A tleap script that builds the chain and sets N, CA, C and O, in Angstrom:
source leaprc.protein.ff14SB
mol = sequence {
  NMET PHE SER ALA SER PHE LEU TYR THR GLN
  LYS MET LEU THR LEU THR LEU GLY LEU PRO
  THR ASP ALA LEU GLY ASN THR ILE GLY LEU
  THR GLY VAL TYR ASN ASP ASN MET GLU ASN
  ASP PHE ARG TYR LEU ASN GLY THR GLY THR
  ILE PRO ILE SER SER SER GLU ARG ARG ILE
  PHE GLU TRP ALA LYS THR CYS MET TYR ASP
  MET LYS PHE THR SER CYS HIE ILE TRP LEU
  CILE
}
set mol.1.N position { 41.688 8.789 -23.661 }
set mol.1.CA position { 40.508 9.611 -23.733 }
set mol.1.C position { 40.773 10.779 -24.725 }
set mol.1.O position { 41.880 11.316 -24.771 }
set mol.2.N position { 39.763 11.156 -25.501 }
set mol.2.CA position { 39.855 12.240 -26.437 }
set mol.2.C position { 39.351 13.513 -25.793 }
set mol.2.O position { 38.332 13.485 -25.102 }
set mol.3.N position { 40.032 14.632 -25.998 }
set mol.3.CA position { 39.564 15.938 -25.550 }
set mol.3.C position { 39.851 16.991 -26.622 }
set mol.3.O position { 40.756 16.814 -27.437 }
set mol.4.N position { 39.112 18.045 -26.623 }
set mol.4.CA position { 39.325 19.125 -27.580 }
set mol.4.C position { 38.928 20.456 -26.899 }
set mol.4.O position { 37.990 20.517 -26.104 }
set mol.5.N position { 39.665 21.488 -27.240 }
set mol.5.CA position { 39.337 22.842 -26.782 }
set mol.5.C position { 39.624 23.813 -27.873 }
set mol.5.O position { 40.564 23.632 -28.647 }
set mol.6.N position { 38.826 24.845 -27.948 }
set mol.6.CA position { 38.964 25.914 -28.913 }
set mol.6.C position { 39.073 27.226 -28.184 }
set mol.6.O position { 38.389 27.481 -27.193 }
set mol.7.N position { 39.965 28.056 -28.711 }
set mol.7.CA position { 40.108 29.429 -28.112 }
set mol.7.C position { 40.188 30.409 -29.288 }
set mol.7.O position { 40.978 30.212 -30.211 }
set mol.8.N position { 39.389 31.436 -29.251 }
set mol.8.CA position { 39.449 32.481 -30.251 }
set mol.8.C position { 39.757 33.820 -29.630 }
set mol.8.O position { 38.986 34.325 -28.815 }
set mol.9.N position { 40.875 34.395 -30.007 }
set mol.9.CA position { 41.314 35.694 -29.524 }
set mol.9.C position { 41.932 36.487 -30.640 }
set mol.9.O position { 42.736 35.958 -31.407 }
set mol.10.N position { 41.577 37.735 -30.744 }
set mol.10.CA position { 42.152 38.642 -31.694 }
set mol.10.C position { 42.366 38.040 -33.091 }
set mol.10.O position { 43.459 38.061 -33.658 }
set mol.11.N position { 41.291 37.520 -33.590 }
set mol.11.CA position { 41.249 36.973 -34.985 }
set mol.11.C position { 42.149 35.717 -35.165 }
set mol.11.O position { 42.562 35.418 -36.286 }
set mol.12.N position { 42.439 35.018 -34.116 }
set mol.12.CA position { 43.278 33.819 -34.151 }
set mol.12.C position { 42.498 32.690 -33.470 }
set mol.12.O position { 42.008 32.859 -32.354 }
set mol.13.N position { 42.385 31.551 -34.135 }
set mol.13.CA position { 41.716 30.367 -33.601 }
set mol.13.C position { 42.838 29.398 -33.149 }
set mol.13.O position { 43.763 29.088 -33.899 }
set mol.14.N position { 42.714 28.963 -31.955 }
set mol.14.CA position { 43.645 27.936 -31.423 }
set mol.14.C position { 42.836 26.662 -31.131 }
set mol.14.O position { 41.834 26.688 -30.416 }
set mol.15.N position { 43.303 25.560 -31.704 }
set mol.15.CA position { 42.696 24.298 -31.431 }
set mol.15.C position { 43.662 23.401 -30.676 }
set mol.15.O position { 44.792 23.196 -31.119 }
set mol.16.N position { 43.243 22.878 -29.573 }
set mol.16.CA position { 44.091 21.934 -28.787 }
set mol.16.C position { 43.361 20.589 -28.717 }
set mol.16.O position { 42.201 20.526 -28.312 }
set mol.17.N position { 44.044 19.529 -29.112 }
set mol.17.CA position { 43.461 18.178 -29.063 }
set mol.17.C position { 44.291 17.320 -28.092 }
set mol.17.O position { 45.511 17.454 -27.997 }
set mol.18.N position { 43.610 16.474 -27.409 }
set mol.18.CA position { 44.243 15.492 -26.556 }
set mol.18.C position { 43.840 14.152 -26.990 }
set mol.18.O position { 42.644 13.862 -27.031 }
set mol.19.N position { 44.780 13.287 -27.328 }
set mol.19.CA position { 44.558 11.954 -27.753 }
set mol.19.C position { 45.202 10.923 -26.852 }
set mol.19.O position { 46.214 11.209 -26.212 }
set mol.20.N position { 44.637 9.731 -26.789 }
set mol.20.CA position { 45.296 8.720 -25.961 }
set mol.20.C position { 46.637 8.315 -26.555 }
set mol.20.O position { 46.863 8.437 -27.758 }
set mol.21.N position { 47.515 7.834 -25.694 }
set mol.21.CA position { 48.891 7.487 -26.195 }
set mol.21.C position { 48.898 6.346 -27.232 }
set mol.21.O position { 49.841 6.227 -28.014 }
set mol.22.N position { 47.855 5.518 -27.237 }
set mol.22.CA position { 47.879 4.462 -28.251 }
set mol.22.C position { 47.530 4.978 -29.633 }
set mol.22.O position { 47.614 4.239 -30.613 }
set mol.23.N position { 47.126 6.279 -29.721 }
set mol.23.CA position { 46.944 6.871 -31.030 }
set mol.23.C position { 48.271 7.406 -31.648 }
set mol.23.O position { 48.354 7.667 -32.848 }
set mol.24.N position { 49.254 7.550 -30.817 }
set mol.24.CA position { 50.546 8.044 -31.322 }
set mol.24.C position { 51.083 7.075 -32.381 }
set mol.24.O position { 51.239 5.872 -32.172 }
set mol.25.N position { 51.358 7.709 -33.557 }
set mol.25.CA position { 51.889 6.968 -34.685 }
set mol.25.C position { 50.766 6.302 -35.524 }
set mol.25.O position { 51.038 5.651 -36.533 }
set mol.26.N position { 49.530 6.478 -35.090 }
set mol.26.CA position { 48.415 5.863 -35.748 }
set mol.26.C position { 47.286 6.810 -36.225 }
set mol.26.O position { 46.231 6.370 -36.682 }
set mol.27.N position { 47.545 8.074 -36.103 }
set mol.27.CA position { 46.500 9.094 -36.373 }
set mol.27.C position { 47.006 10.169 -37.296 }
set mol.27.O position { 48.055 10.773 -37.073 }
set mol.28.N position { 46.222 10.395 -38.357 }
set mol.28.CA position { 46.483 11.425 -39.323 }
set mol.28.C position { 45.177 12.243 -39.515 }
set mol.28.O position { 44.102 11.669 -39.689 }
set mol.29.N position { 45.287 13.566 -39.482 }
set mol.29.CA position { 44.080 14.371 -39.645 }
set mol.29.C position { 44.413 15.774 -39.983 }
set mol.29.O position { 45.564 16.118 -40.251 }
set mol.30.N position { 43.382 16.598 -39.969 }
set mol.30.CA position { 43.457 17.975 -40.346 }
set mol.30.C position { 44.422 18.727 -39.391 }
set mol.30.O position { 45.030 19.720 -39.790 }
set mol.31.N position { 44.554 18.274 -38.193 }
set mol.31.CA position { 45.445 18.958 -37.258 }
set mol.31.C position { 46.860 18.391 -37.302 }
set mol.31.O position { 47.679 18.749 -36.456 }
set mol.32.N position { 47.173 17.521 -38.255 }
set mol.32.CA position { 48.510 17.057 -38.398 }
set mol.32.C position { 48.619 15.523 -38.208 }
set mol.32.O position { 47.629 14.799 -38.103 }
set mol.33.N position { 49.845 15.103 -38.172 }
set mol.33.CA position { 50.165 13.677 -37.998 }
set mol.33.C position { 50.630 13.548 -36.544 }
set mol.33.O position { 51.589 14.200 -36.133 }
set mol.34.N position { 49.944 12.703 -35.776 }
set mol.34.CA position { 50.279 12.538 -34.386 }
set mol.34.C position { 51.422 11.573 -34.301 }
set mol.34.O position { 51.188 10.373 -34.159 }
set mol.35.N position { 52.648 12.033 -34.380 }
set mol.35.CA position { 53.829 11.165 -34.299 }
set mol.35.C position { 55.059 11.859 -33.778 }
set mol.35.O position { 56.180 11.413 -34.025 }
set mol.36.N position { 54.861 12.966 -33.047 }
set mol.36.CA position { 55.957 13.756 -32.506 }
set mol.36.C position { 56.936 14.320 -33.463 }
set mol.36.O position { 58.061 14.648 -33.086 }
set mol.37.N position { 56.518 14.450 -34.765 }
set mol.37.CA position { 57.286 15.030 -35.811 }
set mol.37.C position { 56.544 16.200 -36.452 }
set mol.37.O position { 55.738 15.998 -37.361 }
set mol.38.N position { 56.804 17.401 -35.995 }
set mol.38.CA position { 56.104 18.578 -36.523 }
set mol.38.C position { 56.325 18.833 -37.984 }
set mol.38.O position { 55.516 19.518 -38.610 }
set mol.39.N position { 57.401 18.306 -38.565 }
set mol.39.CA position { 57.771 18.564 -39.961 }
set mol.39.C position { 56.736 17.965 -40.972 }
set mol.39.O position { 56.700 18.386 -42.128 }
set mol.40.N position { 55.923 17.012 -40.545 }
set mol.40.CA position { 54.952 16.479 -41.474 }
set mol.40.C position { 53.522 16.812 -41.134 }
set mol.40.O position { 52.616 16.119 -41.596 }
set mol.41.N position { 53.278 17.835 -40.351 }
set mol.41.CA position { 51.918 18.196 -39.880 }
set mol.41.C position { 51.122 18.910 -40.939 }
set mol.41.O position { 49.899 18.770 -40.962 }
set mol.42.N position { 51.753 19.679 -41.831 }
set mol.42.CA position { 50.989 20.341 -42.853 }
set mol.42.C position { 50.900 19.479 -44.114 }
set mol.42.O position { 51.420 19.833 -45.172 }
set mol.43.N position { 50.230 18.350 -43.967 }
set mol.43.CA position { 50.085 17.354 -45.006 }
set mol.43.C position { 48.848 17.642 -45.874 }
set mol.43.O position { 47.773 17.911 -45.338 }
set mol.44.N position { 48.982 17.591 -47.157 }
set mol.44.CA position { 47.834 17.729 -48.024 }
set mol.44.C position { 46.935 16.504 -47.874 }
set mol.44.O position { 47.406 15.367 -47.830 }
set mol.45.N position { 45.621 16.768 -47.795 }
set mol.45.CA position { 44.699 15.654 -47.589 }
set mol.45.C position { 44.638 14.679 -48.778 }
set mol.45.O position { 44.215 13.531 -48.635 }
set mol.46.N position { 45.063 15.156 -49.939 }
set mol.46.CA position { 45.038 14.240 -51.090 }
set mol.46.C position { 46.321 13.421 -51.196 }
set mol.46.O position { 46.520 12.687 -52.164 }
set mol.47.N position { 47.215 13.556 -50.164 }
set mol.47.CA position { 48.450 12.749 -50.093 }
set mol.47.C position { 49.605 13.158 -50.976 }
set mol.47.O position { 50.552 12.392 -51.156 }
set mol.48.N position { 49.538 14.370 -51.538 }
set mol.48.CA position { 50.604 14.816 -52.462 }
set mol.48.C position { 51.809 15.347 -51.746 }
set mol.48.O position { 52.779 15.707 -52.414 }
set mol.49.N position { 51.824 15.423 -50.429 }
set mol.49.CA position { 53.039 15.875 -49.704 }
set mol.49.C position { 52.661 16.846 -48.614 }
set mol.49.O position { 51.510 16.933 -48.185 }
set mol.50.N position { 53.669 17.571 -48.185 }
set mol.50.CA position { 53.527 18.510 -47.059 }
set mol.50.C position { 54.213 19.834 -47.446 }
set mol.50.O position { 54.950 19.931 -48.427 }
set mol.51.N position { 53.924 20.831 -46.622 }
set mol.51.CA position { 54.650 22.087 -46.736 }
set mol.51.C position { 55.448 22.249 -45.406 }
set mol.51.O position { 55.019 21.747 -44.367 }
set mol.52.N position { 56.584 22.937 -45.446 }
set mol.52.CA position { 57.380 23.073 -44.238 }
set mol.52.C position { 56.682 23.894 -43.177 }
set mol.52.O position { 55.913 24.806 -43.481 }
set mol.53.N position { 56.967 23.550 -41.888 }
set mol.53.CA position { 56.372 24.271 -40.799 }
set mol.53.C position { 56.894 25.709 -40.759 }
set mol.53.O position { 56.291 26.569 -40.117 }
set mol.54.N position { 57.962 25.960 -41.409 }
set mol.54.CA position { 58.579 27.330 -41.413 }
set mol.54.C position { 57.988 28.170 -42.558 }
set mol.54.O position { 58.467 29.271 -42.830 }
set mol.55.N position { 56.950 27.648 -43.227 }
set mol.55.CA position { 56.336 28.405 -44.330 }
set mol.55.C position { 55.757 29.762 -43.871 }
set mol.55.O position { 55.451 29.962 -42.695 }
set mol.56.N position { 55.626 30.648 -44.808 }
set mol.56.CA position { 54.989 31.961 -44.517 }
set mol.56.C position { 53.529 31.742 -44.128 }
set mol.56.O position { 52.929 30.709 -44.425 }
set mol.57.N position { 52.976 32.761 -43.446 }
set mol.57.CA position { 51.569 32.730 -43.123 }
set mol.57.C position { 50.720 32.560 -44.428 }
set mol.57.O position { 49.756 31.795 -44.452 }
set mol.58.N position { 51.094 33.266 -45.464 }
set mol.58.CA position { 50.388 33.177 -46.719 }
set mol.58.C position { 50.326 31.739 -47.260 }
set mol.58.O position { 49.272 31.247 -47.664 }
set mol.59.N position { 51.513 31.081 -47.250 }
set mol.59.CA position { 51.582 29.681 -47.732 }
set mol.59.C position { 50.736 28.772 -46.907 }
set mol.59.O position { 50.014 27.930 -47.441 }
set mol.60.N position { 50.814 28.932 -45.571 }
set mol.60.CA position { 49.987 28.105 -44.653 }
set mol.60.C position { 48.512 28.335 -44.924 }
set mol.60.O position { 47.728 27.388 -44.979 }
set mol.61.N position { 48.127 29.629 -45.098 }
set mol.61.CA position { 46.756 29.967 -45.414 }
set mol.61.C position { 46.305 29.262 -46.736 }
set mol.61.O position { 45.209 28.706 -46.823 }
set mol.62.N position { 47.184 29.313 -47.731 }
set mol.62.CA position { 46.783 28.626 -48.989 }
set mol.62.C position { 46.649 27.102 -48.788 }
set mol.62.O position { 45.758 26.477 -49.363 }
set mol.63.N position { 47.538 26.510 -47.970 }
set mol.63.CA position { 47.436 25.082 -47.682 }
set mol.63.C position { 46.139 24.844 -46.919 }
set mol.63.O position { 45.447 23.876 -47.233 }
set mol.64.N position { 45.759 25.669 -45.929 }
set mol.64.CA position { 44.571 25.486 -45.168 }
set mol.64.C position { 43.312 25.570 -46.039 }
set mol.64.O position { 42.323 24.896 -45.753 }
set mol.65.N position { 43.338 26.377 -47.080 }
set mol.65.CA position { 42.193 26.459 -47.981 }
set mol.65.C position { 41.953 25.179 -48.679 }
set mol.65.O position { 40.814 24.882 -49.038 }
set mol.66.N position { 42.980 24.395 -48.894 }
set mol.66.CA position { 42.774 23.080 -49.573 }
set mol.66.C position { 42.014 22.161 -48.675 }
set mol.66.O position { 41.232 21.325 -49.128 }
set mol.67.N position { 42.242 22.314 -47.419 }
set mol.67.CA position { 41.478 21.484 -46.418 }
set mol.67.C position { 40.075 21.943 -46.272 }
set mol.67.O position { 39.149 21.144 -46.136 }
set mol.68.N position { 39.913 23.268 -46.302 }
set mol.68.CA position { 38.580 23.864 -46.150 }
set mol.68.C position { 37.636 23.366 -47.229 }
set mol.68.O position { 36.507 22.991 -46.915 }
set mol.69.N position { 38.038 23.349 -48.444 }
set mol.69.CA position { 37.200 22.867 -49.503 }
set mol.69.C position { 36.758 21.472 -49.313 }
set mol.69.O position { 35.602 21.140 -49.576 }
set mol.70.N position { 37.659 20.625 -48.853 }
set mol.70.CA position { 37.290 19.215 -48.622 }
set mol.70.C position { 36.281 19.100 -47.453 }
set mol.70.O position { 35.474 18.170 -47.421 }
set mol.71.N position { 36.332 20.030 -46.513 }
set mol.71.CA position { 35.457 19.966 -45.370 }
set mol.71.C position { 34.021 20.288 -45.696 }
set mol.71.O position { 33.177 20.154 -44.810 }
set mol.72.N position { 33.684 20.695 -46.877 }
set mol.72.CA position { 32.292 20.899 -47.268 }
set mol.72.C position { 31.539 19.554 -47.196 }
set mol.72.O position { 30.327 19.521 -46.983 }
set mol.73.N position { 32.266 18.475 -47.374 }
set mol.73.CA position { 31.601 17.238 -47.531 }
set mol.73.C position { 31.680 16.317 -46.301 }
set mol.73.O position { 31.001 15.292 -46.239 }
set mol.74.N position { 32.505 16.691 -45.340 }
set mol.74.CA position { 32.585 15.909 -44.103 }
set mol.74.C position { 32.951 16.820 -42.958 }
set mol.74.O position { 33.622 17.832 -43.162 }
set mol.75.N position { 32.532 16.489 -41.781 }
set mol.75.CA position { 32.675 17.379 -40.655 }
set mol.75.C position { 34.028 17.283 -40.003 }
set mol.75.O position { 34.477 18.256 -39.397 }
set mol.76.N position { 34.698 16.159 -40.098 }
set mol.76.CA position { 35.993 15.998 -39.393 }
set mol.76.C position { 36.866 15.001 -40.128 }
set mol.76.O position { 36.369 13.995 -40.635 }
set mol.77.N position { 38.128 15.262 -40.191 }
set mol.77.CA position { 39.100 14.413 -40.819 }
set mol.77.C position { 40.116 13.897 -39.795 }
set mol.77.O position { 41.104 14.569 -39.497 }
set mol.78.N position { 39.874 12.744 -39.280 }
set mol.78.CA position { 40.891 12.082 -38.418 }
set mol.78.C position { 40.818 10.591 -38.816 }
set mol.78.O position { 39.786 9.929 -38.712 }
set mol.79.N position { 41.967 10.124 -39.270 }
set mol.79.CA position { 42.038 8.732 -39.702 }
set mol.79.C position { 42.932 7.942 -38.720 }
set mol.79.O position { 44.019 8.403 -38.372 }
set mol.80.N position { 42.491 6.796 -38.292 }
set mol.80.CA position { 43.360 5.955 -37.482 }
set mol.80.C position { 43.934 4.937 -38.486 }
set mol.80.O position { 43.203 4.249 -39.199 }
set mol.81.N position { 45.272 4.874 -38.508 }
set mol.81.CA position { 45.884 4.025 -39.494 }
set mol.81.C position { 46.512 2.773 -38.801 }
set mol.81.O position { 47.087 1.918 -39.474 }
savepdb mol mol.pdb
quit
């Protein structure tokens, strides 16, 4: 079963997703790669690679902007592979 929750506090948005276990290893989306490997979660939607999870807030912000522009054309990016 799929579930989602959003929490906004002090200018910070937190998104929590719940996916069924059969999606593990088969799901890529704006919230990362669902494969228990945090190192590949900040993946560019155009497939050019990832940025490290230890990146500065500024670098993560710049990465997120690349996703935001793509979201003008579609409401959600979750691919089952």
